[in-house]
DSSP file (Angstrom, degrees, kcal/mol; ACC not computed):
  #  RESIDUE AA STRUCTURE BP1 BP2  ACC     N-H-->O    O-->H-N    N-H-->O    O-->H-N    TCO  KAPPA ALPHA  PHI   PSI    X-CA   Y-CA   Z-CA
    1    1 A M              0   0    0      0, 0.0     2,-0.0     0, 0.0     0, 0.0   0.000 360.0 360.0 360.0 131.4  114.6  109.6  110.2
    2    2 A P        -     0   0    0      0, 0.0     2,-0.2     0, 0.0     0, 0.0  -0.312 360.0-103.2 -69.4 150.0  113.3  113.1  111.2
    3    3 A E        -     0   0    0      1,-0.1     2,-0.3    41,-0.0     0, 0.0  -0.471  31.0-129.3 -70.6 137.2  112.4  115.7  108.6
    4    4 A D        -     0   0    0     -2,-0.2    40,-2.6     2,-0.0    41,-0.4  -0.678  25.1-160.5 -85.9 144.8  114.8  118.5  108.0
    5    5 A Y  E     -A   43   0A   0     -2,-0.3     2,-0.4    38,-0.3    36,-0.1  -0.910  10.5-156.0-124.9 152.5  113.5  122.0  108.0
    6    6 A I  E     -A   42   0A   0     36,-2.6    36,-3.0    -2,-0.3     2,-0.5  -0.979  20.1-130.1-123.9 141.4  114.7  125.3  106.7
    7    7 A V  E     -A   41   0A   0     -2,-0.4     2,-0.5    34,-0.2    34,-0.2  -0.816  20.9-165.9 -95.5 126.1  113.6  128.7  108.1
    8    8 A I  E     -A   40   0A   0     32,-3.1    32,-2.7    -2,-0.5     2,-0.6  -0.935   9.4-150.2-109.7 130.2  112.4  131.3  105.6
    9    9 A V  E     -A   39   0A   0     -2,-0.5     2,-0.3    30,-0.2    30,-0.2  -0.907  24.0-175.5-100.1 119.5  112.0  134.9  106.7
   10   10 A T  E     -A   38   0A   0     28,-3.0    28,-2.4    -2,-0.6     2,-1.0  -0.801  32.4-128.8-116.3 156.7  109.2  136.5  104.7
   11   11 A D  E     -A   37   0A   0     -2,-0.3     2,-0.4    26,-0.2    26,-0.2  -0.800  34.1-162.0-100.6  87.7  107.9  140.0  104.5
   12   12 A E  E     -A   36   0A   0     24,-1.5    24,-1.6    -2,-1.0     2,-0.5  -0.582   6.2-168.4 -77.1 126.9  104.2  139.3  105.0
   13   13 A T  E     -A   35   0A   0     -2,-0.4     2,-0.3    22,-0.2    22,-0.2  -0.974   4.7-174.5-119.2 121.6  101.9  142.1  103.9
   14   14 A D  E     -A   34   0A   0     20,-2.6    20,-2.9    -2,-0.5     2,-0.5  -0.848  15.6-141.9-111.9 149.2   98.3  142.0  104.9
   15   15 A E  E     +A   33   0A   0     -2,-0.3     2,-0.3    18,-0.2    18,-0.2  -0.939  22.0 179.1-109.6 133.2   95.5  144.3  103.9
   16   16 A T  E     -A   32   0A   0     16,-2.3    16,-2.9    -2,-0.5     2,-0.5  -0.943  29.3-117.3-128.8 153.9   92.9  145.3  106.4
   17   17 A S  E     -A   31   0A   0     -2,-0.3    14,-0.2    14,-0.2    12,-0.0  -0.793  31.7-175.3 -91.5 129.2   89.8  147.6  106.1
   18   18 A V  E     -A   30   0A   0     12,-2.6    12,-2.8    -2,-0.5     3,-0.0  -0.988  28.3-113.9-125.4 131.1   90.0  150.6  108.4
   19   19 A P  E     -A   29   0A   0      0, 0.0     2,-0.4     0, 0.0    10,-0.2  -0.346  35.1-110.6 -61.6 142.3   87.1  153.1  108.8
   20   20 A I    >   -     0   0    0      8,-2.0     3,-1.4     1,-0.1     2,-0.1  -0.617  38.4-114.3 -73.8 128.3   87.9  156.6  107.5
   21   21 A E  T 3  S+     0   0    0     -2,-0.4     3,-0.1     1,-0.2    -1,-0.1  -0.390  94.5  13.8 -67.7 137.7   88.2  158.9  110.5
   22   22 A G  T 3  S+     0   0    0      1,-0.3     2,-0.3    -2,-0.1    -1,-0.2   0.448  94.4 127.0  81.8   0.5   85.5  161.7  110.7
   23   23 A Q    <   -     0   0    0     -3,-1.4     2,-0.3     5,-0.1    -1,-0.3  -0.721  35.4-174.7 -92.9 140.9   83.3  160.1  108.1
   24   24 A R        +     0   0    0     -2,-0.3     2,-0.9    -3,-0.1     4,-0.2  -0.808  47.5  31.4-123.7 168.0   79.6  159.4  108.8
   25   25 A G  S    S+     0   0    0     -2,-0.3    -2,-0.0     1,-0.2     0, 0.0  -0.763 114.0  31.3  97.4-106.9   76.9  157.8  106.9
   26   26 A W  S    S-     0   0    0     -2,-0.9    -1,-0.2     1,-0.1    -2,-0.0   0.464  98.0-120.2 -76.5  -1.8   77.9  154.9  104.6
   27   27 A G        -     0   0    0      1,-0.1    -2,-0.1    -7,-0.1    -1,-0.1   0.945  35.2-157.4  65.4  49.1   80.8  153.8  106.8
   28   28 A E        -     0   0    0     -4,-0.2    -8,-2.0    -8,-0.1     2,-0.3  -0.239   8.7-161.4 -59.8 146.3   83.5  154.3  104.1
   29   29 A E  E     -A   19   0A   0    -10,-0.2     2,-0.4   -12,-0.0   -12,-0.1  -0.917  10.6-148.2-129.3 156.0   86.6  152.3  104.6
   30   30 A V  E     -A   18   0A   0    -12,-2.8   -12,-2.6    -2,-0.3     2,-0.4  -0.952  24.3-117.9-121.6 144.5   90.2  152.5  103.4
   31   31 A R  E     -A   17   0A   0     -2,-0.4     2,-0.4   -14,-0.2   -14,-0.2  -0.684  31.1-164.3 -82.2 131.0   92.5  149.6  102.8
   32   32 A K  E     -A   16   0A   0    -16,-2.9   -16,-2.3    -2,-0.4     2,-0.5  -0.961  12.1-138.2-120.2 133.1   95.6  149.7  104.9
   33   33 A R  E     -A   15   0A   0     -2,-0.4     2,-0.5   -18,-0.2   -18,-0.2  -0.770  15.6-167.7 -91.3 129.2   98.7  147.7  104.4
   34   34 A I  E     -A   14   0A   0    -20,-2.9   -20,-2.6    -2,-0.5     2,-0.4  -0.976  10.3-171.7-117.4 124.8  100.3  146.2  107.4
   35   35 A S  E     +A   13   0A   0     -2,-0.5     2,-0.3   -22,-0.2   -22,-0.2  -0.888  14.7 146.2-122.0 147.3  103.8  144.8  107.0
   36   36 A G  E     -A   12   0A   0    -24,-1.6   -24,-1.5    -2,-0.4     2,-0.2  -0.957  45.3 -97.2-170.0 156.6  106.1  142.7  109.2
   37   37 A L  E     -A   11   0A   0     -2,-0.3     2,-0.4   -26,-0.2   -26,-0.2  -0.573  37.7-173.3 -81.8 144.7  108.7  140.0  109.1
   38   38 A K  E     -A   10   0A   0    -28,-2.4   -28,-3.0    -2,-0.2     2,-0.5  -1.000  17.6-140.0-140.3 135.4  107.6  136.5  109.8
   39   39 A E  E     -A    9   0A   0     -2,-0.4     2,-0.4   -30,-0.2   -30,-0.2  -0.830  20.7-173.2 -96.0 133.0  109.7  133.3  110.2
   40   40 A V  E     -A    8   0A   0    -32,-2.7   -32,-3.1    -2,-0.5     2,-0.6  -0.992  17.8-142.2-127.4 131.3  108.3  130.1  108.6
   41   41 A R  E     -A    7   0A   0     -2,-0.4   -34,-0.2   -34,-0.2    -2,-0.0  -0.839  24.4-172.3 -92.6 119.4  109.7  126.6  109.0
   42   42 A L  E     -A    6   0A   0    -36,-3.0   -36,-2.6    -2,-0.6     2,-0.2  -0.908  28.8-112.9-112.8 138.7  109.4  124.7  105.8
   43   43 A P  E >>  -A    5   0A   0      0, 0.0     4,-1.8     0, 0.0     3,-0.6  -0.517  22.6-136.7 -64.3 131.8  110.2  121.0  105.3
   44   44 A V  H 3> S+     0   0    0    -40,-2.6     4,-2.9     1,-0.2     5,-0.2   0.863 103.6  60.3 -59.4 -36.2  113.3  120.8  103.0
   45   45 A S  H 3> S+     0   0    0    -41,-0.4     4,-2.1     1,-0.2    -1,-0.2   0.870 104.1  49.7 -61.3 -36.3  111.6  118.0  101.1
   46   46 A Q  H <> S+     0   0    0     -3,-0.6     4,-2.4     2,-0.2    -1,-0.2   0.917 112.4  46.7 -67.3 -43.4  108.7  120.4  100.1
   47   47 A L  H  X S+     0   0    0     -4,-1.8     4,-2.6     2,-0.2     5,-0.2   0.895 111.6  51.7 -65.5 -40.5  111.2  123.0   99.0
   48   48 A E  H  X S+     0   0    0     -4,-2.9     4,-2.5     2,-0.2    -2,-0.2   0.918 111.1  48.0 -60.4 -43.9  113.2  120.4   97.0
   49   49 A Q  H  X S+     0   0    0     -4,-2.1     4,-2.1    -5,-0.2    -2,-0.2   0.920 113.7  46.0 -64.4 -44.8  110.0  119.2   95.3
   50   50 A N  H  X S+     0   0    0     -4,-2.4     4,-2.3     2,-0.2    -2,-0.2   0.892 114.2  48.1 -67.0 -39.7  108.9  122.8   94.4
   51   51 A M  H  X S+     0   0    0     -4,-2.6     4,-2.8     2,-0.2     5,-0.2   0.904 110.5  51.9 -67.0 -41.0  112.4  123.8   93.2
   52   52 A A  H  X S+     0   0    0     -4,-2.5     4,-2.2    -5,-0.2    -2,-0.2   0.912 111.2  47.2 -61.7 -42.8  112.6  120.6   91.0
   53   53 A Q  H  X S+     0   0    0     -4,-2.1     4,-2.2     2,-0.2    -1,-0.2   0.926 112.8  49.5 -64.7 -43.9  109.3  121.4   89.4
   54   54 A F  H  X S+     0   0    0     -4,-2.3     4,-2.6     1,-0.2    -2,-0.2   0.936 113.1  46.0 -58.9 -48.4  110.3  125.0   88.8
   55   55 A L  H  X S+     0   0    0     -4,-2.8     4,-2.6     1,-0.2    -1,-0.2   0.855 110.0  54.4 -66.0 -35.5  113.6  124.0   87.2
   56   56 A R  H  X S+     0   0    0     -4,-2.2     4,-1.9    -5,-0.2    -1,-0.2   0.929 112.2  43.6 -62.5 -45.4  111.9  121.3   85.1
   57   57 A L  H  X S+     0   0    0     -4,-2.2     4,-2.2     2,-0.2    -2,-0.2   0.909 114.7  48.5 -68.2 -42.7  109.5  123.8   83.7
   58   58 A V  H  X S+     0   0    0     -4,-2.6     4,-2.6     1,-0.2     5,-0.2   0.911 110.6  52.5 -63.5 -41.6  112.2  126.5   83.1
   59   59 A G  H  X S+     0   0    0     -4,-2.6     4,-1.9     1,-0.2    -1,-0.2   0.899 108.7  50.3 -59.6 -41.3  114.4  123.9   81.4
   60   60 A R  H  X S+     0   0    0     -4,-1.9     4,-1.7     2,-0.2    -1,-0.2   0.908 110.8  49.5 -63.5 -42.9  111.5  123.0   79.1
   61   61 A L  H  X S+     0   0    0     -4,-2.2     4,-2.0     1,-0.2    -2,-0.2   0.936 113.9  43.8 -62.2 -47.2  111.0  126.6   78.2
   62   62 A F  H  X S+     0   0    0     -4,-2.6     4,-2.6     1,-0.2    -1,-0.2   0.757 107.3  59.4 -76.1 -23.0  114.6  127.4   77.5
   63   63 A K  H  X S+     0   0    0     -4,-1.9     4,-2.2    -5,-0.2    -1,-0.2   0.919 108.4  46.6 -63.7 -42.8  115.1  124.2   75.5
   64   64 A Q  H  X S+     0   0    0     -4,-1.7     4,-2.3     2,-0.2    -2,-0.2   0.907 112.1  49.9 -64.2 -42.8  112.3  125.4   73.2
   65   65 A V  H  X S+     0   0    0     -4,-2.0     4,-2.8     1,-0.2     5,-0.3   0.931 110.4  50.8 -60.5 -45.9  113.9  128.9   73.0
   66   66 A D  H  X S+     0   0    0     -4,-2.6     4,-2.5     1,-0.2     5,-0.2   0.896 110.7  48.6 -59.6 -42.7  117.3  127.2   72.2
   67   67 A Q  H  X S+     0   0    0     -4,-2.2     4,-2.2     2,-0.2    -1,-0.2   0.906 113.1  47.3 -65.7 -41.5  115.7  125.1   69.4
   68   68 A Q  H  X S+     0   0    0     -4,-2.3     4,-1.4     2,-0.2    -2,-0.2   0.925 114.6  45.3 -67.0 -45.0  114.0  128.1   67.9
   69   69 A I  H  X>S+     0   0    0     -4,-2.8     4,-2.2     1,-0.2     6,-0.7   0.939 115.7  47.0 -63.6 -47.1  117.0  130.4   67.9
   70   70 A G  H  X5S+     0   0    0     -4,-2.5     4,-1.3    -5,-0.3    -2,-0.2   0.887 111.4  49.4 -64.5 -41.0  119.3  127.7   66.6
   71   71 A S  H  <5S+     0   0    0     -4,-2.2    -1,-0.2    -5,-0.2    -2,-0.2   0.793 120.0  35.8 -71.9 -26.5  117.1  126.6   63.7
   72   72 A E  H  <5S+     0   0    0     -4,-1.4    -2,-0.2    -3,-0.2    -1,-0.2   0.728 134.6  13.9 -99.3 -24.0  116.4  130.1   62.5
   73   73 A S  H  <5S-     0   0    0     -4,-2.2    -3,-0.2     2,-0.2    -2,-0.1   0.534  88.8-117.3-131.6 -10.1  119.7  131.9   63.0
   74   74 A G  S  <<S+     0   0    0     -4,-1.3    -4,-0.2    -5,-0.6     2,-0.1   0.503  76.3 122.4  79.4   2.7  122.5  129.4   63.7
   75   75 A M        -     0   0    0     -6,-0.7     2,-0.3    -9,-0.0    -1,-0.3  -0.449  48.5-148.3 -90.2 168.2  123.0  131.0   67.2
   76   76 A K        -     0   0    0     -2,-0.1     2,-0.7    -3,-0.1   -10,-0.1  -0.975  20.6-112.1-136.3 154.3  122.7  129.2   70.5
   77   77 A L        +     0   0    0     -2,-0.3     3,-0.1     1,-0.2   -11,-0.1  -0.757  37.2 170.8 -84.3 116.0  121.6  130.2   74.0
   78   78 A D        +     0   0    0     -2,-0.7    34,-2.7     1,-0.3     2,-0.3   0.741  59.0  20.6 -99.0 -27.9  124.8  130.1   76.2
   79   79 A E  E     -B  111   0B   0     32,-0.2     2,-0.4     2,-0.0    -1,-0.3  -0.999  51.5-175.5-150.3 140.5  123.6  131.7   79.4
   80   80 A V  E     -B  110   0B   0     30,-2.6    30,-3.4    -2,-0.3     2,-0.5  -0.999   6.9-167.2-134.9 132.4  120.4  132.4   81.3
   81   81 A E  E     +B  109   0B   0     -2,-0.4     2,-0.3    28,-0.2    28,-0.2  -0.986  11.9 179.2-122.8 124.6  120.1  134.3   84.6
   82   82 A L  E     -B  108   0B   0     26,-2.8    26,-3.1    -2,-0.5     2,-0.5  -0.919  20.9-144.1-123.5 147.8  116.9  134.2   86.6
   83   83 A S  E     -BC 107  95B   0     12,-0.5    12,-3.1    -2,-0.3     2,-0.3  -0.955  25.6-179.4-108.9 130.5  115.8  135.7   89.9
   84   84 A V  E     -BC 106  94B   0     22,-2.9    22,-3.2    -2,-0.5     2,-0.4  -0.882  14.7-154.0-127.2 159.5  113.5  133.6   92.0
   85   85 A E  E     - C   0  93B   0      8,-2.4     8,-3.0    -2,-0.3     2,-0.6  -0.981  11.0-141.0-131.5 144.3  111.8  134.1   95.4
   86   86 A I  E     - C   0  92B   0     -2,-0.4     6,-0.2    18,-0.3     2,-0.0  -0.931  22.7-145.6-107.0 122.7  110.7  131.5   97.9
   87   87 A S    >   -     0   0    0      4,-2.5     3,-1.7    -2,-0.6   -77,-0.0  -0.245  30.0-100.7 -80.2 171.9  107.3  132.3   99.5
   88   88 A G  T 3  S+     0   0    0      1,-0.3   -80,-0.1     2,-0.1    -1,-0.1   0.652 125.3  54.6 -65.6 -16.5  106.3  131.5  103.1
   89   89 A E  T 3  S-     0   0    0      2,-0.1    -1,-0.3   -47,-0.0    -3,-0.0   0.392 123.5-104.4 -96.4   1.0  104.4  128.6  101.7
   90   90 A G    <   +     0   0    0     -3,-1.7     2,-0.2     1,-0.3    -2,-0.1   0.545  69.1 150.3  89.4   7.4  107.5  127.2   99.9
   91   91 A E        -     0   0    0      1,-0.0    -4,-2.5   -41,-0.0     2,-0.6  -0.518  41.6-139.9 -73.1 141.0  106.4  128.3   96.4
   92   92 A V  E     -C   86   0B   0     -6,-0.2     2,-0.4    -2,-0.2    -6,-0.2  -0.919  26.8-171.5-102.7 117.9  109.3  129.1   94.0
   93   93 A K  E     -C   85   0B   0     -8,-3.0    -8,-2.4    -2,-0.6     2,-0.4  -0.911  22.6-128.0-119.5 137.1  108.4  132.1   92.0
   94   94 A L  E     -C   84   0B   0     -2,-0.4     2,-0.6   -10,-0.2   -10,-0.2  -0.654  22.2-142.7 -77.4 132.3  110.1  133.8   89.0
   95   95 A I  E     -C   83   0B   0    -12,-3.1     2,-0.7    -2,-0.4   -12,-0.5  -0.877  10.5-161.0-100.0 125.1  110.7  137.5   89.5
   96   96 A A        -     0   0    0     -2,-0.6     4,-0.1     1,-0.2     5,-0.0  -0.640  38.1 -92.1-112.4  74.6  110.2  139.4   86.3
   97   97 A G  S >  S+     0   0    0     -2,-0.7     3,-1.0     1,-0.1    -1,-0.2   0.041  82.3  83.7  62.7-164.7  111.9  142.8   86.6
   98   98 A G  G >  S-     0   0    0      1,-0.2     3,-0.9     2,-0.2    -1,-0.1  -0.305 108.2 -23.5  68.1-148.2  110.4  146.1   87.8
   99   99 A K  G 3  S+     0   0    0      1,-0.2    -1,-0.2     3,-0.0    -2,-0.1   0.646 128.5  70.4 -73.4 -15.7  110.1  146.9   91.5
  100  100 A A  G X  S+     0   0    0     -3,-1.0     3,-1.3    -4,-0.1    -1,-0.2   0.739  74.2 103.3 -76.5 -22.0  110.3  143.2   92.6
  101  101 A T  T <  S+     0   0    0     -3,-0.9     3,-0.1     1,-0.2    -5,-0.0  -0.292  83.8  15.1 -67.6 144.1  113.9  142.7   91.6
  102  102 A G  T 3  S+     0   0    0      1,-0.2     2,-1.6     4,-0.0    -1,-0.2   0.422  83.3 127.1  81.2  -1.0  116.5  142.5   94.4
  103  103 A K  S <  S-     0   0    0     -3,-1.3    -1,-0.2     1,-0.2    -2,-0.0  -0.552 103.1 -49.0 -90.4  72.9  114.0  142.1   97.2
  104  104 A G  S    S+     0   0    0     -2,-1.6   -18,-0.3     1,-0.2    -1,-0.2   0.758  95.2 162.3  72.7  23.7  115.5  139.0   98.8
  105  105 A A        -     0   0    0    -20,-0.1     2,-0.5    -5,-0.1   -20,-0.2  -0.394  37.2-135.2 -77.8 153.4  115.7  137.2   95.4
  106  106 A I  E     -B   84   0B   0    -22,-3.2   -22,-2.9    -2,-0.1     2,-0.6  -0.933  19.1-142.3-103.4 129.5  117.9  134.2   94.7
  107  107 A T  E     -B   83   0B   0     -2,-0.5     2,-0.5   -24,-0.2   -24,-0.2  -0.841  12.7-165.9 -97.5 125.0  119.8  134.5   91.4
  108  108 A L  E     -B   82   0B   0    -26,-3.1   -26,-2.8    -2,-0.6     2,-0.6  -0.946   4.8-167.5-107.6 122.8  120.1  131.3   89.4
  109  109 A K  E     -B   81   0B   0     -2,-0.5     2,-0.5   -28,-0.2   -28,-0.2  -0.952   1.6-169.4-117.2 120.1  122.7  131.5   86.7
  110  110 A F  E     -B   80   0B   0    -30,-3.4   -30,-2.6    -2,-0.6     2,-0.4  -0.921   4.1-175.9-110.4 127.6  122.7  128.7   84.1
  111  111 A T  E     -B   79   0B   0     -2,-0.5   -32,-0.2   -32,-0.2     2,-0.1  -0.926  35.5 -98.0-120.7 150.2  125.6  128.4   81.6
  112  112 A R        -     0   0    0    -34,-2.7     2,-0.1    -2,-0.4   -34,-0.1  -0.417  41.9-114.5 -65.5 134.1  125.9  125.9   78.8
  113  113 A A        -     0   0    0     -2,-0.1     2,-0.9     1,-0.1    -1,-0.1  -0.435  31.8-107.7 -66.4 141.3  128.0  122.9   79.6
  114  114 A D    >   -     0   0    0      1,-0.2     3,-0.6    -2,-0.1    -1,-0.1  -0.622  38.3-179.3 -74.0 107.6  131.2  122.7   77.6
  115  115 A T  T 3   +     0   0    0     -2,-0.9    -1,-0.2     1,-0.2    -2,-0.1   0.397  66.2  78.6 -91.2   2.7  130.4  119.8   75.2
  116  116 A T  T 3         0   0    0      1,-0.2    -1,-0.2    -3,-0.0    -2,-0.1   0.615 360.0 360.0 -85.6 -11.5  133.8  119.9   73.5
  117  117 A K    <         0   0    0     -3,-0.6    -1,-0.2     0, 0.0    -2,-0.1   0.450 360.0 360.0 -86.6 360.0  135.7  118.1   76.3
């Protein structure tokens, strides 16, 4: 059976060294950022594996948080919202606020399952 692929559009930013115009002597250079969109075909199986590992680790972290909160205060963690980004290499990365938020992020919202039913 052929492998399924998903196309990811990334904003690839490269840094290159460019000589400073009009400078002589030591050949000073300045770093220049070059940006452009790039399409990358990723195997779905690779993305599934990376997402599963990410979710497993996040689940472990929040299980620990839930245990600590509950044992000390009687409260429970009901909802967690995370922003993640998928890189051109298929890495699943947690976005932690600041200027990075909202830049093509995927929002994952986890709510506690109703255990009273």
